[in-house]
C-alpha positions as CSV (number, residue, x, y, z in Angstrom):
1,M,6.9,12.0,-16.1
2,W,9.0,10.3,-18.8
3,Q,12.1,11.7,-17.2
4,I,11.1,10.1,-13.9
5,Q,10.3,6.8,-15.6
6,T,13.6,6.9,-17.5
7,L,15.5,7.5,-14.2
8,T,13.6,4.8,-12.5
9,L,14.5,2.3,-15.2
10,Q,18.2,3.3,-15.0
11,N,18.2,2.7,-11.2
12,M,16.7,-0.7,-11.7
13,K,19.4,-1.7,-14.1
14,R,22.0,-0.6,-11.6
15,W,20.3,-2.6,-8.8
16,I,20.1,-5.7,-11.0
17,N,23.7,-5.4,-12.2
18,P,25.4,-3.7,-9.2
19,V,28.9,-2.3,-9.4
20,F,29.3,-3.3,-5.7
21,P,28.0,-6.6,-4.2
22,V,24.9,-6.4,-2.1
23,P,25.8,-7.1,1.6
24,D,24.5,-10.2,3.3
25,R,23.5,-8.0,6.2
26,V,23.4,-4.4,7.0
27,E,23.2,-3.2,10.6
28,I,20.6,-0.4,10.9
29,T,20.9,1.7,13.9
30,D,18.4,4.6,13.6
31,N,15.1,4.2,15.4
32,V,12.9,4.6,12.3
33,G,14.7,2.0,10.2
34,K,15.7,-0.6,12.7
35,R,13.6,-3.7,12.2
36,P,12.0,-5.1,15.3
37,Q,13.1,-8.2,17.1
38,F,11.2,-11.1,18.4
39,F,9.5,-11.0,21.8
40,N,12.0,-13.7,22.7
41,P,15.2,-11.7,23.5
42,T,17.4,-14.6,22.6
43,V,16.2,-14.6,19.0
44,S,17.6,-11.9,16.7
45,S,15.6,-12.3,13.4
46,S,12.6,-14.2,12.2
47,L,14.4,-15.2,9.1
48,H,17.1,-17.1,10.9
49,I,15.2,-19.3,13.4
50,K,13.6,-22.7,13.1
51,A,10.1,-21.2,12.6
52,N,11.3,-19.7,9.3
53,S,14.1,-22.0,8.3
54,N,14.3,-23.3,4.8
55,N,12.6,-26.5,5.7
56,A,9.7,-24.7,7.4
57,I,9.3,-22.4,4.4
58,K,9.2,-25.4,2.1
59,L,6.5,-27.0,4.3
60,R,4.4,-23.9,4.3
61,S,4.6,-23.5,0.5
62,S,3.7,-27.2,0.0
63,R,0.6,-26.7,2.1
64,S,-0.6,-23.6,0.1
65,K,-3.0,-24.7,-2.6
66,P,-4.1,-22.6,-5.6
67,S,-7.5,-21.1,-5.3
68,T,-10.5,-23.0,-6.8
69,S,-12.9,-20.3,-5.8
70,S,-14.9,-18.5,-8.6
71,K,-15.7,-15.6,-6.3
72,K,-15.0,-12.2,-7.7
73,I,-13.8,-9.3,-5.7
74,D,-16.1,-6.3,-5.6
75,F,-14.0,-3.2,-6.1
76,K,-16.9,-0.9,-5.4
77,K,-18.6,1.6,-7.7
78,W,-16.1,4.2,-9.0
79,N,-17.1,7.8,-8.5
80,K,-16.3,9.6,-11.8
81,F,-16.6,13.1,-10.2
82,T,-14.2,12.6,-7.2
83,G,-12.2,10.0,-9.0
84,K,-12.2,7.5,-6.2
85,G,-14.1,4.5,-4.9
86,E,-15.5,3.9,-1.4
87,H,-12.1,2.6,-0.2
88,V,-10.2,5.5,-1.7
89,L,-7.9,3.4,-3.7
90,L,-7.1,3.5,-7.4
91,P,-9.1,0.8,-9.3
92,P,-7.3,-2.1,-11.0
93,P,-5.9,-1.1,-14.4
94,V,-8.0,-2.1,-17.4
95,S,-6.8,-3.1,-20.8
96,E,-8.2,-5.0,-23.8
97,S,-5.0,-7.0,-23.9
98,I,-5.5,-8.5,-20.4
99,Q,-6.0,-12.2,-20.3
100,Q,-8.3,-13.3,-17.5
101,L,-7.6,-17.0,-17.5
102,D,-4.7,-18.6,-15.6
103,T,-1.9,-19.9,-17.7
104,A,1.5,-21.5,-17.0
105,D,3.0,-18.0,-16.9
106,Q,0.2,-16.0,-15.4
107,G,-2.1,-16.7,-12.5
108,Q,-2.5,-16.7,-8.7
109,D,-1.4,-18.8,-5.8
110,W,-1.2,-18.8,-2.0
111,I,1.5,-18.8,0.7
112,E,0.9,-19.8,4.3
113,Q,2.0,-17.1,6.6
114,T,2.2,-16.9,10.4
115,W,-0.2,-14.6,12.3
116,D,2.6,-13.1,14.4
117,H,6.1,-13.0,13.0
118,F,7.4,-11.7,16.4
119,N,6.3,-14.6,18.5
120,V,8.4,-17.8,18.3
121,Y,5.6,-19.8,19.8
122,E,2.9,-18.7,17.3
123,E,1.1,-21.7,15.7
124,H,-1.7,-19.9,13.9
125,T,-1.3,-19.4,10.1
126,F,-3.3,-17.9,7.3
127,R,-3.3,-18.1,3.5
128,Q,-2.0,-15.0,1.8
129,K,-2.9,-14.5,-1.9
130,W,-0.3,-13.6,-4.5
131,Y,-0.4,-13.1,-8.3
132,Y,2.4,-13.8,-10.8
133,N,3.5,-13.2,-14.3
134,Y,6.6,-15.0,-15.7
135,K,6.1,-13.9,-19.3
136,F,9.2,-11.6,-19.4
137,G,11.4,-13.4,-16.8
138,S,13.4,-16.5,-16.1
139,D,14.1,-18.6,-13.0
140,K,17.4,-16.9,-12.3
141,G,16.4,-13.5,-13.6
142,P,15.4,-10.4,-11.7
143,N,12.1,-10.3,-9.8
144,F,9.6,-7.4,-9.2
145,L,7.3,-7.6,-6.2
146,M,4.4,-5.2,-5.8
147,I,3.3,-4.9,-2.2
148,G,-0.5,-4.8,-1.7
149,G,-2.2,-2.0,0.2
150,E,-5.3,-1.5,2.3
151,G,-7.8,-3.2,-0.1
152,P,-8.3,-6.3,-2.2
153,E,-5.9,-6.9,-5.0
154,S,-6.5,-7.8,-8.6
155,G,-4.4,-9.8,-11.1
156,S,-4.9,-7.0,-13.6
157,W,-1.8,-5.4,-12.1
158,T,0.3,-8.3,-13.2
159,R,-1.5,-8.8,-16.6
160,N,-1.8,-5.3,-18.0
161,E,1.4,-4.8,-19.9
162,D,0.7,-1.1,-20.4
163,V,1.2,0.0,-16.7
164,A,4.6,1.4,-15.9
165,W,6.0,-1.4,-13.7
166,M,5.1,-4.0,-16.4
167,T,7.0,-2.0,-19.0
168,Y,10.0,-2.0,-16.7
169,A,9.7,-5.8,-16.3
170,K,9.7,-6.2,-20.0
171,A,12.7,-4.0,-20.4
172,V,14.8,-5.9,-17.9
173,G,13.4,-9.4,-18.2
174,A,11.8,-9.6,-14.8
175,N,9.3,-12.0,-13.2
176,V,6.4,-10.1,-11.7
177,F,4.6,-10.7,-8.4
178,L,1.9,-9.0,-6.4
179,L,1.4,-9.9,-2.7
180,E,-2.0,-9.0,-1.2
181,H,-1.9,-7.3,2.2
182,R,-2.8,-9.3,5.3
183,Y,-6.5,-8.8,6.5
184,Y,-7.6,-7.5,3.0
185,G,-9.2,-9.2,0.0
186,E,-9.0,-12.9,0.4
187,S,-5.9,-12.8,2.7
188,K,-7.9,-13.0,5.9
189,L,-6.5,-14.2,9.2
190,G,-9.8,-15.6,10.5
191,T,-9.8,-13.4,13.5
192,N,-11.4,-10.1,14.5
193,D,-8.3,-9.2,16.5
194,L,-6.5,-6.4,14.7
195,Q,-3.3,-6.5,16.7
196,Y,-1.6,-8.4,13.8
197,L,-2.6,-5.7,11.3
198,T,0.7,-3.7,11.3
199,S,3.2,-2.5,8.8
200,A,5.9,-4.5,10.6
201,Q,3.9,-7.8,10.2
202,M,3.4,-7.1,6.5
203,L,7.1,-6.4,6.0
204,Y,7.9,-9.8,7.4
205,D,5.2,-11.2,5.1
206,V,7.1,-9.7,2.2
207,A,10.5,-11.1,3.5
208,T,9.0,-14.6,4.1
209,F,7.4,-14.6,0.6
210,I,10.8,-13.7,-1.0
211,R,12.6,-16.3,1.0
212,S,10.0,-18.9,0.0
213,Q,10.5,-18.1,-3.7
214,Q,14.2,-18.3,-3.3
215,V,14.1,-21.7,-1.5
216,T,11.3,-23.5,-3.3
217,K,11.6,-22.0,-6.8
218,G,15.3,-21.1,-6.9
219,R,14.4,-17.4,-7.8
220,T,17.7,-16.1,-6.4
221,G,18.0,-13.2,-8.8
222,P,17.7,-9.6,-7.5
223,W,14.4,-8.6,-6.0
224,I,12.9,-5.1,-6.3
225,T,9.8,-4.0,-4.4
226,F,7.1,-1.6,-5.7
227,G,4.3,0.2,-4.1
228,G,2.3,3.4,-4.2
229,S,1.0,5.5,-1.2
230,Y,1.0,3.3,1.9
231,P,2.5,0.4,-0.1
232,G,5.1,2.9,-1.4
233,A,6.2,3.3,2.2
234,L,6.2,-0.4,2.7
235,A,8.4,-0.8,-0.4
236,A,11.0,1.7,0.9
237,W,10.9,0.1,4.4
238,S,11.3,-3.4,3.0
239,R,14.5,-2.4,1.3
240,E,15.7,-0.7,4.5
241,W,14.8,-3.7,6.8
242,F,15.9,-6.5,4.5
243,P,18.9,-5.4,2.3
244,E,20.1,-9.0,2.2
245,L,16.9,-9.9,0.3
246,I,15.9,-6.8,-1.6
247,A,18.3,-5.0,-4.0
248,G,16.1,-1.9,-4.6
249,A,12.7,-0.3,-4.1
250,V,10.4,1.9,-6.1
251,G,8.1,3.7,-3.6
252,S,5.7,6.2,-5.2
253,S,4.1,8.9,-3.0
254,G,5.0,6.8,0.1
255,P,3.9,8.6,3.4
256,V,7.1,7.7,5.3
257,L,6.7,10.7,7.7
258,A,3.8,10.7,10.1
259,K,3.1,14.4,10.8
260,D,0.4,16.1,12.9
261,D,-1.4,19.0,11.3
262,F,-0.1,18.2,7.8
263,Y,-1.3,21.5,6.3
264,E,1.3,21.4,3.5
265,Y,-0.9,18.8,1.8
266,L,-3.8,21.3,1.7
267,E,-1.5,23.9,0.3
268,V,-0.9,21.7,-2.7
269,V,-4.7,21.1,-3.1
270,E,-5.3,24.9,-2.9
271,D,-2.6,25.5,-5.6
272,V,-4.1,22.9,-8.0
273,I,-7.6,24.3,-7.7
274,K,-6.3,27.8,-8.3
275,R,-4.4,26.7,-11.4
276,H,-7.5,25.0,-12.9
277,S,-10.0,27.8,-12.0
278,Q,-9.5,31.1,-10.2
279,K,-13.2,31.5,-9.9
280,C,-13.6,28.0,-8.2
281,Y,-10.7,28.9,-5.9
282,D,-12.2,32.3,-4.9
283,R,-15.7,30.8,-4.2
284,T,-14.2,27.9,-2.2
285,K,-12.1,30.3,-0.1
286,E,-15.2,32.5,0.5
287,A,-17.3,29.5,1.5
288,F,-14.8,28.2,4.1
289,E,-14.3,31.7,5.5
290,T,-18.1,32.0,5.9
291,L,-18.3,28.6,7.5
292,Y,-15.6,29.5,10.0
293,K,-17.4,32.8,11.0
294,L,-20.6,30.8,11.5
295,T,-18.8,28.6,14.1
296,Q,-18.0,31.6,16.3
297,D,-21.5,32.3,17.6
298,P,-24.5,30.2,18.7
299,E,-26.8,31.4,15.9
300,G,-24.2,30.6,13.3
301,R,-23.7,27.1,14.7
302,A,-27.5,26.6,14.6
303,T,-27.4,27.5,10.9
304,I,-24.7,24.9,10.4
305,Q,-26.7,22.3,12.2
306,Q,-29.8,23.1,10.1
307,K,-27.8,22.7,6.9
308,F,-25.7,19.6,7.7
309,K,-27.9,17.7,10.2
310,L,-24.9,17.0,12.4
311,S,-25.0,14.1,14.9
312,P,-24.5,14.8,17.8
313,A,-26.3,18.0,17.1
314,W,-24.9,21.5,17.5
315,T,-27.0,23.7,19.7
316,S,-27.7,27.4,19.7
317,D,-27.5,27.5,23.5
318,P,-24.7,30.0,24.3
319,A,-24.0,28.1,27.5
320,V,-22.9,25.0,25.5
321,T,-19.4,24.9,24.1
322,I,-18.7,22.9,20.9
323,D,-15.9,20.5,21.3
324,E,-12.9,21.5,19.2
325,L,-12.5,18.0,17.8
326,D,-16.1,18.0,16.7
327,M,-15.5,21.2,14.9
328,N,-12.4,19.8,13.2
329,D,-14.4,16.8,12.1
330,V,-16.9,19.0,10.3
331,F,-14.2,20.9,8.4
332,E,-12.3,17.7,7.6
333,A,-15.4,16.1,6.1
334,L,-15.9,19.1,3.9
335,Y,-12.3,19.8,2.7
336,G,-11.7,16.1,2.4
337,M,-13.9,16.1,-0.7
338,Y,-11.6,18.7,-2.2
339,Q,-8.5,16.6,-1.3
340,G,-10.1,13.5,-2.9
341,T,-11.1,15.3,-6.1
342,V,-7.6,16.7,-6.6
343,Q,-5.7,13.5,-5.8
344,Y,-7.9,11.0,-7.6
345,N,-9.4,12.8,-10.6
346,A,-8.4,11.6,-14.1
347,L,-7.5,15.1,-15.4
348,D,-3.8,15.0,-14.5
């Protein structure tokens, strides 16, 4: 792990002090990396039109007020056995050194974002929460931006100086930011319509946030994005979509490839269980083989129904065929517990 962290820090220093200048614009031609255009075919980029001009961004920032709410986010009860909470995300880091009160260098704020970055006529906006820590940085220094994921965010990520990205910030003298993902935590749009809950919209939230900081705060130093899991993919994509804004990205375990029947993940889970306990592996293998055999005849399926109380119920009627997707759901619910235990336990 220390080798990875050392290499990551070396790359950051190269991004911050590049041998070659960062281009103003890079034309991306592949289908995966090409950032989408507006619905208006005459408009090429949301960052170069009146809706997101410097004056518009200044206006949005001026309308965004710091939070006065004392409401605390409930991060759900943490399951010590499986190592995960109800929303299957790592909990905020904890440390005795964390200060909980806002100061001039540490705190939270809001930016006003548009609902739909791809509609030039969009008038709806929402308040998006972000956290900051300027302790190690300066106005013209480098900037680290952690991208939020599918859950509420906590200022602990910007206050705990023991987590990896904060140690990087201290090493290079970077300002630290955390932008909560739209629709989650306190960054609600005020609508039940989920059509604006997309990775593309969030990537433009990131770009607009960076431009706002550049314009209103003069933070024109290099920007590096961070994220893990889904936000890890967002971090990588943000660098690919907006090379004129982002000098580098650190994406940890980012699922950048959507793949059907991703059995390779279960192979890793299987290997981890085997390394920790051959007995556990053997009994788990035997259990799943037995379960599969039970699905092959009506009596066996009736046994499964009796044990697991499935709804809709599986029947012992030989004339009734069990839907393949229903059968997959049963297996997924069971092996998903093993996946969660391996991925989120605190052992390694």
